[in-house]
C-alpha positions in Angstrom: 20.8 94.9 238.5 24.4 96.0 239.3 27.2 93.6 238.8 28.9 92.6 242.0 32.6 93.5 242.3 34.9 90.7 243.1 37.9 91.2 245.3 40.2 91.3 242.3 38.0 93.9 240.6 38.0 96.0 243.7 41.8 95.8 244.0 42.2 96.7 240.3 39.9 99.7 240.8 41.9 101.0 243.7 45.2 100.3 241.9 44.0 102.4 239.0 42.7 105.1 241.3 45.9 105.4 243.3 48.3 104.8 240.4 46.8 106.1 237.2 50.2 106.0 235.4 50.4 102.2 236.0 53.9 102.3 237.5 54.3 99.4 239.9 53.6 100.3 243.4 55.3 98.1 246.0 53.5 97.3 249.1 49.9 96.3 249.6 49.1 95.1 246.1 52.5 93.7 245.0 55.6 92.4 246.6 58.4 94.9 247.0 60.6 95.1 243.9 64.2 94.1 244.2 67.0 96.7 244.2 68.1 96.0 240.6 64.6 96.8 239.3 64.4 100.0 241.3 67.9 101.1 240.0 66.8 100.2 236.4 63.6 102.2 236.8 65.5 105.2 238.2 68.0 105.1 235.3 65.1 104.9 232.8 63.3 107.8 234.4 66.5 109.9 234.5 67.0 109.3 230.8 63.4 110.5 230.1 64.1 113.5 232.4 67.2 114.4 230.5 65.4 114.0 227.1 62.6 116.3 228.3 65.1 118.9 229.6 66.9 118.9 226.2 63.6 119.4 224.4 62.7 122.2 226.7 66.0 123.9 226.0 65.4 123.6 222.2 61.9 124.9 222.7 63.1 127.9 224.7 65.8 128.6 222.1 63.3 128.5 219.3 60.9 130.9 221.1 63.8 133.4 221.8 64.8 133.2 218.1 61.3 133.9 216.9 61.0 136.8 219.3 64.2 138.3 218.0 63.0 137.8 214.4 59.7 139.5 215.3 61.6 142.5 216.8 63.7 142.8 213.7 60.7 142.7 211.4 58.9 145.3 213.6 62.0 147.6 213.4 62.1 147.2 209.6 58.4 148.0 209.3 58.8 151.1 211.6 61.8 152.2 209.5 59.8 151.8 206.3 56.9 153.8 207.7 59.2 156.6 208.9 61.0 156.7 205.5 57.8 156.8 203.6 56.4 159.5 205.9 59.5 161.7 205.4 59.3 161.4 201.6 55.8 162.8 201.6 56.8 165.9 203.5 
């Protein structure tokens, strides 16, 4: 026997389906937020965006640094191989 969905359960199901991140969606399920709430949410999300951009820049810089280190190590190894090959001749 399946449990019957109540109207609240059905609304919760659709809310989770349409909005899995649980940000408030104005309109059908909730009253429209006021302007101050929207401005506050925009400011919060812009702060998160800036933080993510900063972390992305640090990550990209770290990757470039590691690539340069790898190139330097490869060059050193090639020089060592060439030097040891010339000594044997």
